N, C-alpha and C positions, 0 to 999 in steps of 0.2 A: 515339523519343528513346533514345540510347545509354545503357547502364547507368551509365557514369561521369558523364554529364551529369545523369541522373536523381538519382544520389546527391548530386551537388553542389547541385542545385536544392533537394532536400529538406533539405540541411544549411542552406542559406540561409533556407529557410522556418522551420526549427527555431530559428534564432537570431533572426530578425526577427519571426516570428509573423504571423498573418493578421488580428488584431484591433488594438485600440488598443495603441500602443507602450508597453512597460513599461521603466523604467530597469533595465538589467542591472547588478548589482553587480560590483565588482572581484573577480577570481578566478573568474568564471564559466567553465565548460567545458560544451560540449554533452553531453547524456547518452549513455551507451553503449547501443546497440540490438543485442541478441544475435540471431543469425540461424540457428543450428544446432539443429534440433529434437531434444529429448531425450525419452525415454519417461516416462510417468506414474510417480510414486512413491507409496508409501503413508505415508511419513513423512520428516522432515528428514534422518535418517541415510541413507536410501536416496538422496536427492537429493545429499547431500554426497559420498557414495561415487562417484556417477556423475560429479560435477563434478571429482573428482580426476584423471580420465583424459580429460576432455572439456572443451574451452574454448568460449567464446562460445555457451553453450547457452541455448536458449529453450524454454519448455514447448511440447509438441506442440500444434499448432493455432493458436499465437500468432504475430504479426508477419508475417502474409500481407498485404502491402501492396497486393495485387491484389483483396482481399476487398471486396465491395460489400454494404452493408447492405440488408436486405429490409424490406418493409412491416411484417412481424411484429416485426422487431428493427431499427429504423431507426438506433439509436445504437450505434456501436462501444463496446466495453468496454475501458477502459484499467486495467491492474492495476499497483499500486505496492507493492513489497515492504517488509519491515521493516528494522530496524537490523541492521548487520553480516550482511547476507544478499544475496540476488539474486532476480531474476525467477524463475529456475528453482527455486531452493531453496524459495521460499514458494508458488509457484503451479504446480508440476509436475502436481498433481492437478486443481486447479480450472480452469485454462485449457482443458485438453482437454474437460472437461465442458461448459463454456460454448460452445466451438466446435462440439461435437456437437449442442448445442441450437439452433444456427443463428446465433449471434452472431459478428460480426467481433471478434477478441480481439487485444489488443496489450499488450506488457509491456516495460518499459525497466529498465536498471540505472542508478540515479541515486546521487549522493552518494558516488562513489568517488574516492580519491586516484589520481594517475597510477600506472599499473601495478598497481592493486589487483586482488585476486582476490575480494574481498568488498566490498559496497557499503552505502550508507546510514550512513556514518560521518562525513560532512562537514557543513558548516554547513547548517542546515535551510532557511534563506532561499535559498541558492544551489540547493539541491535542489528547492525549490518552483519556481524559475525553469526548471529542467530539466524538471519536469513540464509546465509551460506550453508549452515548446518542443515537447515530444513530442506533446502534445494537438494543437497546430497542424499538426504533421506528419501525424498520423492523420487529421485533418479534411480536409486537402488531398488525401491519397491516396485516401480513401474517398468524398469528396464529401458527407459528412454535415455537418449544421449543428451537431450537439452530440454529445458522448460521455457515457457513464456512467463514473464513476470509482469504483474499488474499491481501498481502501487497507487494508493489514494493519499494525497497530502503527504504527511511524513513517510508513508509507505513508499512513495516515489523516491524520497531522499535515501532511505536505508537500502532499498533495492539497487538504486544506481550507485551508491557507495560500494556495495558488494560487487557489482559488475565492473566498475571502473577502477576501484582501488584495492580490492581483495582478490583479484584474479578470477572473478566469476564469469567473464565474458565468453569463454569457450563453452560454457554450460547453458548459455541463454540464446534463444533464437530471436525473441522479441522482448523489448522492454516497453511498457506502456505506463505513462504517468498521468493520472487523473488529478487535476488541480495541483500539479507538481510545483513545489516551491524551488524551482531549479536554480534560481539566483537569490533565494530567500524572500521572506515576506516582511511587511512592516506591521501586520496584525492590527488592523483598524487604525493605523497611524500611531500606535503606542510606542513602537520601538524607537523612533527618533527622540521621543519625549523622555523615555527612561534612560536612553544613552546620554542625554544631556545632564543627567543628575548623577553626581558621584555615588557609586555603588548601586545605581539604578538597575542594571541588568541582573545583579545578584539578588536584589529584592524581587525583581520580576520573576526570576527563576523559582523563588520560594512560593510565590502565589500561583504560578503556572506549573512549569516543570523544566528540568534541565533540557530535555529534548526540544521543547518549544523555543527556548532561548537560542539553542544551537542552530535553529533554522532561520534565525533573523538575517535579514539582508546584511551582508558584510561580515558575518560571524566567521570565526576561525575555521569551523567545520565546512561552511559553504565555500569559503575561499579554497580550502584544501580539496574539496570535491571537484571543483571546476578547474583547478590548476592543471595546466598542460592540455586543456581541452575538455569540454563537458561530455564528449562521447569518446569511445574507444572502438577500434576496428572489430567487426564481427556482428554484434547484435543489431537488429533494426530498432531504432528509437522513435517513439511517437508520444507527443504530449497532447492532451485534450484539456483545454482551458476555457475560461469564461472572461469576457471583458468586464464583468461586474463581480469578479472574485473579491470577497470582503477581506481576505487575509493577505493576499499577494498583490501589492501595488508597487509600481505600475504593473499591470497585468502582463506586460512584456517579459517580466521576470519568470513567467511560467515557461516560456519558450527556450528550447535548447538551440545553441548556435553552432554546434559541431557538424562535421560532414555527415550527410545522410539522414539527419533528423527531420522528421515531419512534425510540424506544429499545427494542430487543428484548433481553431477558435470556434467554439460552439455557435456563436451568433453568425459566423460566416456560413454555417450550414443550415441554421434555423434562426433567423433574425428575431422571431417573436419569443424565443426561449430565453428568458432572463434568469435562468438558474445561476446561482453563484457558487461559492466554495462548498458550503456544507451540504447542500442538496444534490451535489454532483452525482453521488453514487446511487441516489434514488430517483434520478431524472430518467424517464423512459427513453427519451431520445439518446441520452448519453449511454444508457445500457445497450441500446441497439447499435449505436455507433461503435462501442467497444467490441461487440460481437463481430461487427463488420471489419474492424481492424485486425482482429485475431483470425477471422475467416472471411476473406473478401467475397466468397461465393454466397454468403448469407444475405438475406434481404436488406435493402437499403433502409435506413432509419426513416420514420415518418415524423415530419415536423408538426408540432403542436405548440401553441403559446403557453408559456409558463410565467406567472407573475414575478416581478422583482421581490426578493425577500422570501420566496418560498423555502420552507424548511428551517428557517432561522428560529422562529418561535418554538418549534418542536425540539431543536437542539438545546435551546435555553432551558425549557421545561425539563427535558431529560437530564440535563446536567445539574439541576437543582432540586430534583425530586427524590 
């Protein structure tokens, strides 16, 4: 099959899906699938610096559509980034580690406006449909029957919305939420303040993004996502959260309350690791813990101290440079 024909066929699969048809809402656009491998980074600032001079970047080892799952790792891993971010920015370190461990790894850029350089800013429901389209594309390419989903921050929200509300559960073996805003966040305590001001949330959306506001504690989207139970039968659900998460307070809002969910607090496993929200995907212990969740036969994480606030200056500099 010629390359152009293959791309066209995969695009049709991405739009139509391989399972039960889901109504695609108005305004839907297919997700962007980066293809140019970039080197691993140690933090968000390093990733942001690389992205300034490189476009269409994907983490090293991800989006090899010729990858075939093995008996040891039969389910491809699909990674979903957070708000105002990208696949490379959030997973430049994790994806190469998973690929080196023998997983087929895939990552998309979802929720971007036309011509955007950053993603995860648009309507959460539309982004969830993009997740579903990408999962179908991965299943078709690899021949697997299920994937494992890993979502960081908003990535946890859109992947869980796909699983719970868009019929994705039969296609998912494991769902893992890193710093998952399972019951919404208050974002440094700003949400209650802006909610108290008439028109405050609309103004907040203009200076942040629609997706950010939709993930606020008590928002219509978060209520809908958890209505009838925050888990559904089939997938295994795991959250990995921190007691010092800057965006999600109380930190108990990270935990799922449905049957079968496992909620891991980072400080229960490594008390000296004070990683919060933003550094979660670049924390070595969390990276090893994620690998252990996806493959329990992998080595146990090694606990090392991490200072409170680690990663926050890098995120601030990256977002303003």
